[in-house]
C-alpha positions in Angstrom: -13.0 -0.9 -17.7 -10.3 1.5 -16.4 -10.8 0.2 -12.8 -10.4 -3.4 -14.0 -7.2 -2.6 -15.8 -5.9 -0.7 -12.8 -6.8 -3.6 -10.5 -5.0 -6.1 -12.8 -2.1 -3.8 -13.1 -1.8 -3.4 -9.3 -1.8 -7.1 -8.9 0.9 -7.7 -11.5 3.2 -4.9 -10.1 2.3 -5.9 -6.6 4.2 -9.2 -7.1 7.3 -7.6 -8.6 7.7 -4.2 -6.8 8.3 -5.6 -3.3 11.2 -7.6 -4.8 12.8 -4.8 -6.9 15.7 -4.7 -4.5 16.6 -8.2 -5.4 16.4 -7.4 -9.1 18.7 -4.4 -8.5 21.2 -6.6 -6.6 21.2 -9.0 -9.4 21.7 -6.3 -12.0 24.6 -4.7 -10.0 26.4 -7.9 -9.3 26.1 -8.8 -13.0 27.3 -5.4 -14.2 30.3 -5.4 -11.8 31.5 -9.0 -11.6 30.7 -11.0 -14.8 33.5 -11.5 -17.3 32.5 -8.4 -19.3 31.9 -6.3 -16.1 33.9 -3.6 -14.5 35.6 -5.9 -11.9 35.5 -9.4 -13.3 35.3 -12.0 -10.5 34.5 -15.6 -11.4 33.6 -16.6 -7.9 31.1 -13.7 -7.3 29.7 -14.1 -10.8 28.5 -17.6 -9.9 25.6 -16.0 -8.1 24.2 -14.3 -11.2 22.6 -17.3 -12.8 21.0 -18.9 -9.7 19.6 -15.5 -8.7 17.9 -15.1 -12.1 16.8 -18.7 -12.4 15.6 -19.4 -8.9 15.7 -16.5 -6.5 13.8 -13.9 -8.5 11.0 -16.1 -9.8 10.5 -17.8 -6.4 10.4 -14.3 -4.7 7.7 -13.2 -7.2 5.7 -16.4 -6.7 6.0 -16.2 -2.9 4.8 -12.6 -2.9 1.9 -13.4 -5.3 0.8 -16.4 -3.2 0.9 -14.3 0.0 -1.2 -11.6 -1.6 -4.0 -14.1 -2.2 -3.6 -16.7 0.5 -1.5 -15.3 3.2 1.7 -17.1 4.5 0.5 -20.6 3.6 -0.5 -19.3 0.2 3.0 -17.9 -0.2 4.6 -21.2 0.5 2.3 -23.1 -1.9 2.9 -20.5 -4.6 6.7 -20.9 -4.2 6.4 -24.7 -4.5 4.3 -24.4 -7.6 6.8 -22.0 -9.2 9.6 -24.4 -8.5 7.9 -26.9 -10.8 7.7 -24.3 -13.6 11.4 -23.5 -13.1 12.4 -27.1 -13.2 10.5 -27.6 -16.5 12.8 -25.4 -18.6 16.0 -23.5 -18.7 14.1 -20.3 -19.6 13.6 -17.7 -16.8 10.1 -18.3 -15.3 8.9 -14.8 -14.4 5.6 -15.2 -16.2 5.3 -18.7 -14.7 5.9 -17.3 -11.2 3.2 -14.7 -11.8 0.8 -17.5 -12.5 1.9 -20.1 -10.0 2.1 -17.7 -7.0 -1.5 -16.5 -7.1 -2.7 -20.0 -8.1 -1.1 -21.5 -5.0 -2.5 -18.8 -2.8 -6.0 -19.3 -4.3 -5.9 -23.1 -3.8 -4.9 -22.7 -0.1 -7.6 -20.0 0.4 -10.3 -22.2 -1.0 -9.1 -25.2 1.0 -9.2 -23.2 4.2 -12.7 -22.0 3.5 -13.9 -25.5 3.0 -12.3 -26.8 6.1 -13.4 -23.9 8.4 -15.1 -25.2 11.4 -14.4 -28.9 10.5 -10.9 -29.3 12.0 -10.9 -31.1 15.4 -9.4 -29.1 18.2 -5.6 -29.7 18.5 -5.2 -30.8 14.9 -5.0 -27.3 13.3 -1.3 -27.3 12.9 -1.2 -30.8 11.4 -3.9 -29.9 8.8 -2.4 -26.6 8.0 1.1 -27.9 7.4 0.0 -31.0 5.4 -2.4 -29.1 3.3 0.3 -26.7 2.2 2.7 -29.5 1.5 0.2 -31.6 -0.5 -1.4 -28.7 -2.4 2.0 -27.2 -3.1 3.4 -30.5 -4.2 0.5 -31.2 -6.6 0.8 -27.7 -8.1 4.5 -28.2 -8.6 3.8 -31.4 -10.6 1.1 -29.5 -12.6 3.6 -26.7 -13.3 6.3 -28.9 -14.5 4.1 -30.6 -17.1 1.6 -27.8 -18.0 2.3 -24.3 -16.7 6.0 -24.2 -17.4 5.9 -25.3 -21.0 2.9 -23.0 -21.7 4.9 -20.1 -20.3 7.9 -20.9 -22.4 5.7 -20.5 -25.5 4.1 -17.3 -24.2 7.5 -15.8 -23.3 8.8 -16.7 -26.7 5.8 -14.9 -28.3 6.4 -11.8 -26.2 10.1 -11.8 -27.0 9.4 -12.1 -30.7 6.9 -9.2 -30.4 9.5 -7.0 -28.8 12.1 -8.1 -31.4 9.6 -7.2 -34.2 9.1 -3.8 -32.8 12.9 -3.3 -32.5 13.6 -4.6 -36.0 10.9 -2.4 -37.5 12.0 0.7 -35.5 8.6 0.8 -33.8 9.8 0.5 -30.2 9.7 4.3 -29.6 6.0 4.2 -30.2 5.5 2.5 -26.9 5.9 5.9 -25.3 2.5 6.9 -26.8 1.0 4.4 -24.3 3.5 4.7 -21.4 3.4 8.5 -20.8 -0.4 8.7 -20.4 -0.4 5.5 -18.4 2.1 7.1 -15.9 -0.3 9.9 -15.2 -3.1 7.3 -14.6 -0.7 5.4 -12.2 -0.6 2.4 -14.5 3.2 2.9 -15.0 4.2 0.3 -12.3 2.0 -2.3 -14.0 3.5 -1.7 -17.4 7.1 -1.4 -16.1 7.3 -4.1 -13.5 4.6 -6.4 -14.9 5.7 -6.4 -18.5 9.0 -4.6 -19.3 11.0 -6.0 -16.3 10.3 -9.7 -17.0 10.9 -9.4 -20.8 13.9 -7.2 -20.2 15.4 -9.7 -17.9 15.0 -12.4 -20.5 16.8 -10.2 -23.0 19.7 -9.6 -20.6 20.2 -13.2 -19.8 20.1 -14.2 -23.5 22.8 -11.6 -24.3 25.0 -12.8 -21.5 24.6 -16.4 -22.6 25.8 -15.3 -26.0 28.9 -13.7 -24.5 27.7 -10.1 -25.0 27.1 -7.3 -22.5 23.8 -8.0 -20.7 21.5 -5.0 -21.0 18.0 -4.1 -22.1 16.5 -0.9 -23.4 13.1 -2.0 -21.9 14.3 -1.0 -18.5 14.5 2.6 -19.6 11.2 3.1 -21.4 9.3 4.0 -18.3 12.1 4.9 -15.9 13.8 7.5 -18.1 13.8 10.8 -16.1 14.4 13.0 -19.1 10.7 13.5 -20.3 9.5 14.6 -16.9 12.5 16.9 -16.4 11.9 18.6 -19.7 8.3 19.3 -18.8 9.1 20.8 -15.4 11.9 23.0 -16.8 9.3 24.2 -19.4 7.1 25.3 -16.5 10.1 27.2 -15.1 10.3 29.2 -18.3 6.7 29.4 -19.6 4.6 28.7 -16.4 2.8 31.3 -14.4 2.6 32.2 -10.7 2.6 29.2 -8.3 3.4 26.7 -11.0 6.4 28.5 -12.2 7.9 29.1 -8.7 7.3 25.4 -7.7 8.5 23.7 -10.9 12.2 24.1 -10.2 12.1 22.2 -6.9 9.9 19.6 -8.5 12.4 19.1 -11.3 15.2 18.4 -8.8 13.0 15.9 -6.9 11.9 14.2 -10.1 15.3 14.0 -11.7 17.5 13.2 -8.7 15.0 11.5 -6.5 13.2 9.6 -9.2 9.7 10.6 -8.0 8.0 10.9 -11.4 4.5 11.4 -10.0 5.5 14.9 -8.9 5.1 16.2 -12.4 1.7 14.6 -12.9 -0.3 17.6 -11.5 1.5 19.8 -14.1 0.1 17.6 -16.8 -3.4 17.6 -15.4 -3.4 21.4 -15.3 -2.8 21.6 -19.0 -3.5 18.1 -20.4 -2.2 19.1 -23.9 1.4 19.2 -22.5 1.4 15.4 -22.2 2.6 15.7 -25.8 5.9 17.0 -24.6 6.9 14.0 -22.4 5.4 11.7 -25.0 7.4 13.0 -27.9 10.4 13.4 -25.7 10.3 9.8 -24.7 9.8 8.7 -28.3 13.0 10.5 -29.3 14.8 9.2 -26.2 13.9 5.6 -27.0 15.0 6.2 -30.7 18.3 7.5 -29.5 18.9 4.6 -27.1 18.0 2.1 -29.8 20.3 3.8 -32.3 23.3 4.0 -30.0 22.7 0.6 -28.2 21.7 1.9 -24.8 20.2 0.0 -22.0 20.5 -1.0 -18.3 21.7 -4.2 -16.7 18.7 -4.3 -14.4 15.4 -2.4 -13.6 15.9 1.1 -12.2 13.5 1.8 -9.4 12.9 4.7 -8.7 13.6 6.2 -12.1 16.3 8.7 -11.0 19.4 9.7 -12.8 21.4 8.1 -10.0 19.7 4.7 -10.4 20.0 5.0 -14.2 23.8 5.6 -14.0 24.4 2.9 -11.4 22.7 0.3 -13.5 24.4 1.4 -16.8 26.8 -1.4 -17.9 30.3 -0.9 -19.1 30.4 0.8 -22.5 26.9 2.2 -22.4 27.2 5.5 -20.6 27.3 7.7 -23.7 24.2 6.0 -25.2 22.2 6.2 -21.9 23.1 9.8 -21.1 22.3 10.7 -24.7 18.9 9.0 -24.5 18.1 10.8 -21.3 19.3 14.2 -22.6 17.5 14.0 -25.9 14.3 13.0 -24.1 14.6 15.9 -21.8 15.5 18.4 -24.5 12.6 17.4 -26.8 10.1 17.4 -24.0 11.3 20.8 -22.9 11.1 22.4 -26.3 7.6 21.0 -27.1 6.2 21.8 -23.6 7.4 25.4 -23.8 5.7 25.8 -27.1 2.5 24.3 -25.9 2.5 26.3 -22.7 3.0 29.6 -24.5 0.3 29.1 -27.1 -2.2 26.7 -25.5 -1.5 26.9 -21.8 -4.1 28.2 -19.5 -4.2 29.4 -15.9 -5.2 26.6 -13.5 -5.0 25.7 -9.9 -2.0 23.6 -8.9 -3.8 22.5 -5.7 -6.8 21.2 -7.7 -4.4 19.3 -10.0 -2.6 17.8 -7.0 -6.0 16.7 -5.6 -6.8 15.0 -9.0 -3.4 13.2 -8.7 -4.2 12.1 -5.2 -7.6 10.8 -6.3 -6.0 8.9 -9.2 -3.4 7.4 -7.0 -6.0 6.4 -4.4 -8.1 4.8 -7.2 -5.1 3.0 -8.5 -4.7 1.4 -5.1 -8.3 0.6 -4.8 -8.9 3.2 -2.2 -11.3 6.2 -1.9 -9.7 9.5 -2.7 -8.4 11.4 0.3 -10.2 14.4 1.3 -9.0 17.4 3.4 -12.3 18.7 4.6 -15.8 17.5 5.6 -18.2 16.8 2.8 -21.9 17.3 3.2 -24.7 14.8 2.5 -28.0 15.7 0.9 -29.8 18.3 3.0 -28.2 17.5 6.4 -29.2 20.2 8.9 -26.6 20.6 11.6 -29.3 21.7 14.1 -31.2 18.4 13.7 -28.2 16.0 14.3 -29.1 13.3 16.8 -26.8 10.5 15.8 -23.2 10.5 14.8 -21.5 7.3 13.7 -17.8 6.5 13.7 -17.1 3.9 11.0 -14.0 1.9 10.4 -13.2 -1.3 8.5 -14.1 -3.7 11.3 -15.9 -1.5 13.8 -13.9 -2.9 16.7 -11.0 -0.6 17.4 -10.2 2.7 15.8 -13.8 3.8 15.4 -14.5 2.9 19.0 -11.6 5.0 20.2 -12.7 7.9 17.9 -16.2 7.7 19.1 -15.0 7.8 22.7 -12.9 10.9 22.0 -15.7 12.8 20.3 -18.2 11.8 23.0 -15.8 13.2 25.6 -15.4 16.4 23.6 -19.2 16.9 23.3 -19.6 16.3 27.0 -16.9 18.9 27.8 -18.5 21.4 25.5 -21.9 20.9 27.2 -23.5 19.5 24.1 -26.4 17.1 24.9 -28.9 15.1 23.0 -26.5 13.6 20.4 -25.7 9.9 20.3 -22.2 8.9 19.3 -21.8 5.2 18.3 -19.4 3.2 16.2 -19.9 0.6 13.5 -18.1 -1.2 10.7 -18.3 0.9 7.5 -20.5 -1.9 5.9 -23.1 -1.6 8.7 -23.7 2.1 9.1 -27.3 2.6 10.3 -29.6 4.4 7.9 -30.8 6.9 10.5 -27.5 8.7 11.2 -27.0 12.3 10.1 -23.2 12.4 10.3 -20.5 9.7 9.6 -16.9 10.2 10.7 -14.5 7.8 9.0 -11.0 7.5 7.7 -10.5 9.3 4.4 -9.7 6.0 2.7 -13.1 4.7 3.6 -15.1 7.8 2.9 -16.2 6.5 -0.5 -17.6 3.3 1.0 -19.3 5.3 3.8 -21.0 7.6 1.3 -22.4 4.6 -0.6 -23.6 3.0 2.6 -25.1 6.2 4.0 -26.0 8.6 1.2 -28.3 10.6 3.4 -25.5 11.4 5.8 -22.8 14.0 6.0 -19.4 12.3 5.6 -16.5 13.7 7.6 -13.2 12.1 6.4 -10.3 12.2 8.8 -6.7 11.1 8.6 -6.1 10.3 12.3 -8.7 8.7 14.6 -6.7 10.0 17.6 -6.9 13.8 18.0 -8.1 14.7 14.5 -8.6 18.5 14.1 -12.0 17.7 12.5 -13.3 16.7 15.9 -12.9 20.2 17.3 -14.4 21.8 14.1 -17.4 19.5 14.4 -17.9 20.2 18.1 -17.7 24.0 17.5 -20.2 23.7 14.6 -22.6 21.7 16.8 -22.2 24.1 19.7 -23.0 27.1 17.5 -26.0 25.3 16.1 -27.4 24.6 19.6 -26.8 28.1 20.8 -28.6 29.5 17.8 -31.5 27.1 18.0 -34.8 28.7 19.1 -35.9 25.6 21.0 -34.1 24.5 24.2 -31.6 21.7 23.7 -33.1 18.2 24.0 -32.6 16.2 27.1 -29.5 14.0 27.4 -30.0 10.7 25.8 -29.3 7.5 27.7 -25.8 6.0 27.5 -25.2 4.8 23.9 -25.2 1.1 23.2 -21.5 1.0 22.9 -20.8 2.2 26.4 -18.8 -0.5 28.1 -19.8 -2.5 31.2 -18.0 -1.8 34.4 -14.6 -3.4 34.9 -16.0 -5.4 37.8 -17.7 -7.7 35.3 -14.4 -9.2 34.3 -10.7 -8.4 33.9 -10.0 -7.9 30.2 -6.4 -6.9 30.5 -4.4 -9.6 32.3 -1.0 -8.8 33.9 0.7 -11.4 31.7 -0.5 -9.5 28.7 1.2 -6.2 29.5 4.6 -6.4 27.9 6.9 -3.4 28.3 10.1 -2.2 26.6 9.9 -4.4 23.6 12.6 -4.1 21.0 11.6 -2.4 17.7 10.2 -4.8 15.1 8.2 -4.7 11.9 4.5 -4.0 12.0 3.9 -7.7 10.9 6.0 -9.0 13.8 4.2 -6.7 16.3 0.9 -8.0 15.1 2.0 -11.6 15.3 3.3 -11.0 18.8 -0.1 -9.7 19.9 -1.8 -12.5 18.2 0.3 -15.2 19.8 -0.5 -13.8 23.3 -4.2 -13.8 22.4 -3.9 -17.5 21.4 -1.9 -18.4 24.5 -4.4 -16.6 26.7 -7.4 -18.5 25.1 -8.9 -15.4 23.6 -8.8 -16.6 20.0 -8.0 -19.5 17.7 -4.6 -19.4 15.9 -6.2 -18.5 12.6 -7.3 -15.2 14.1 -3.7 -14.0 13.6 -4.0 -14.2 9.9 -7.2 -12.1 10.1 -5.2 -9.5 12.0 -2.6 -9.4 9.3 -5.3 -9.2 6.6 -6.9 -6.3 8.5 -3.5 -4.5 8.4 -3.0 -5.3 4.7 -6.4 -3.8 3.8 -6.4 -0.9 6.2 -3.7 0.2 8.6 -4.3 -0.2 12.3 -2.0 2.7 13.2 -4.5 5.3 14.3 -2.3 8.2 15.2 -0.8 9.6 18.5 1.8 6.8 18.2 -0.8 4.1 18.9 -1.7 1.0 16.8 -4.6 -1.3 17.6 -4.2 -4.6 15.8 -7.4 -6.7 15.5 -9.0 -9.1 13.1 -11.4 -8.6 10.1 -15.1 -9.2 10.3 -14.5 -12.6 8.7 -12.5 -13.9 11.7 -14.8 -12.7 14.5 -16.2 -16.3 14.9 -12.7 -17.3 15.9 -12.9 -15.2 19.0 -13.4 -17.4 22.1 -13.7 -14.5 24.6 -12.9 -10.9 24.8 -9.3 -9.9 25.8 -6.8 -7.1 25.3 -3.0 -7.2 24.9 -0.8 -4.1 25.6 2.8 -3.9 24.3 5.1 -0.9 24.5 8.0 -0.1 22.1 10.0 2.8 23.5 12.2 3.1 20.4 9.1 3.1 18.1 8.0 1.1 15.1 8.0 2.5 11.6 4.4 1.6 10.8 4.0 2.3 7.1 5.2 5.9 7.6 3.6 6.4 11.0 5.5 6.1 14.3 4.0 3.7 16.8 5.1 3.2 20.4 2.0 1.7 22.0 0.4 -1.4 20.5 -3.0 -2.5 21.8 -4.2 -5.9 20.5 -7.9 -6.5 20.6 -10.1 -9.6 20.4 -13.7 -8.6 21.1 -16.9 -10.6 21.0 -19.1 -7.7 22.1 -18.5 -4.3 23.5 -16.7 -5.3 26.7 -13.3 -3.9 25.5 -14.6 -0.3 25.1 -13.9 0.6 28.7 -10.2 -0.3 28.3 -10.0 1.6 25.0 -11.7 4.6 26.6 -9.1 4.7 29.3 -6.3 4.5 26.6 -7.9 7.4 24.8 -7.8 9.4 28.1 -4.1 8.8 28.6 -2.8 8.6 25.0 -4.7 11.2 23.0 -1.6 13.0 21.7 1.9 12.0 20.5 3.3 13.6 23.7 0.9 11.7 26.0 1.8 8.4 24.5 5.5 9.0 24.5 5.4 10.0 28.2 3.2 7.0 29.0 5.5 4.5 27.3 8.7 6.1 28.8 7.4 5.8 32.3 5.2 2.6 31.9 4.8 0.4 34.9 3.0 -3.0 34.4 1.1 -2.9 37.7 0.0 0.7 37.3 -1.2 0.0 33.8 -3.0 -3.1 35.0 -4.9 -1.1 37.6 -5.6 2.0 35.5 -6.7 0.3 32.3 -8.9 -2.2 34.2 -10.5 0.6 36.3 -9.1 -0.8 39.6 -7.3 2.3 40.8 
C-alpha cells in the first residue's frame, strides 16, 4: 500500500516539480507588480492572469503527457488541457493533471497498435496526424466533460480547506505532513495538493482586490520545525550527531534541504513529535496573524520564504517560522534528554537513502558487495554484468573486469553481460549498478550481488579481483584451464566497419543530455542503423536509468522494447570538450549504440582501453582526431 501511495505521489509531484520555476516566476511577478504589490506596474501585471490561466496548467499537462507518452504524448496532453481551460474561468490545475497523462496514454496505446503496420516513408505523416487528431478529440472531450468535472472537484477541495480554516483545524494537517516528509511523500502532498489549491486561493483573493497569498504554501515548506529539531541535537545530542547537527541546521534553514534532518528523526523516531507539534503551532500562528506566500516556495529555505512573502505579511510569516522552530526545539530537547538513545547516524542516513530510492521506484543504493546464499568464492566460474538493456554499460564493465582478471593471471572464470531481466541462473556473481541491485537479487537469488556506482573504473572491480586472486592462491587444486572466449567476445573488425567516418563528430558545443541523445539518434537514422522511433527508445532508456557510466563517458542506446527497430549495428561517437552536465555527472565523450547482436563490443572494448578514467577521457577528447579515432576504434591501426 505504501509503495502504491508513493508511486501515485511521485506521479503527481512529477508533473508539478519540473515547472516550479514557472510558479515562482508567477508568484514574484504578482507580488511585485500587481496593484497591491511593492512596485505596481499595470503593463507587467498583465502577465499574471495569462500565466495562471494558460501557462502553468499547460506546462503541467505537457509534462504529464511526456511522462506517459513521450514528446507526442506531451503535445496531446497539452491540447487536451486547453479544452479543459477553455471550459471555465477557474484555474485548471487538476484538469491539467488529468488531461496530460490521458493524452500521453492515448498516444502510447495508438503507437503500440500501429507498430509494424506503418508503410515505410509514412512514419512522419502518421505520427503528426495521430497527435493532431487524438489531441483535438481529447480537447473536445475536455471542454464538455473533464473541465466541468474538475470545476466541481476543485470547488469541493476548496470548501474542504475553508472548513478546516473556519474550524481552526488546519494546523492538524501537520500531523500528516511531518511523518510524510520523512517517508519522502512531502513533494506529493506539497506540489500535488497544496500548490494547486493554494494557487486557486491566491487568484480568488486577487480577483476580490485583496493581497494574493496562501498559507497552504507554508505548511510543508516552513523551515522552522526542522531547524528546531537540529538545534535540539546541538544541545542534547551525543557524539557524532551533536557535532554534525549545527552544519545540518544551516543547510536545512538557509539551503532549504529538509531531508538532511530525516536521519536525525530515524535515529530516535519519537522526536518526530517535535517538528510535528512545532509545525502545528507555526500553522496556528500563521492562521492567526494572516500569514502566507504569494507562490510556492521550493526549496523550503528561509530565503525562498522571504522572497515570496507579499507586502504586509513579513511579521506574520517570520512569526510562524520562529514559533514553529521554538516549539520544535523545546519539545525535541525534552524528548532527547529523557527518551533519546545512542544510535548510528550512518545507519540512519542509509535508511534515508533507502527510503528516498524507494520513493523514486529504485533499489536502495549500497556501498559494499552483498553476498548471496552460500556463494563460495573459490567455486566462481561465471560472473555476469547486468544493466537495464544489456547493450552498453554492462558490456563495457564486463570488458574492464575481463581485462583486470587477465592482467592478474586469473583463469577459468567466464565474464559475460546481460540485461538485468535475463541474468542466467548458473552465475555465481552479478555485478550491477546499485539502482538495479534489487532487481538483480530477485532475478538471481543464488548469486552474490555486487552493486557499483560507476561502470567505468569502479573500485569494486579491484576488490573482487583481489578476492578471487587470494581464493585461487589458497585453493588446494590447481587453477582450472582457461575457458574459451566468452560468447560476448566481438568478431574481428574486418567483418565490417561499425564506426563510419561521418559518425565521428568532434568539438560539439555543450548541450543538454536529451539534445545529445537526439543528436546521436538522428545520425543513426541518417546512417540507416535504426528507424526514427528508436530515438524515443533512447530517451526512455535515459529516463529510466542514466546512460552516463562514469569516466566522463555516456553511451546512449535504446531499451529492449525498441531493439526490433534496429536495422543494422552501428556506432556514433561525439566529443564535447566543454562537457555536459548529465544529471550531476560530467560527460565529454558520447558513444551512441545500435546493436542487433554482439558486433559492437570490439569498439566498446577499445573505448574502455583508452577512456577508463576521467583523465584518460579528458586527454582523448582534447586531442581527438577523426581519422585516428576511425582507425583505432575500428581496429585498423
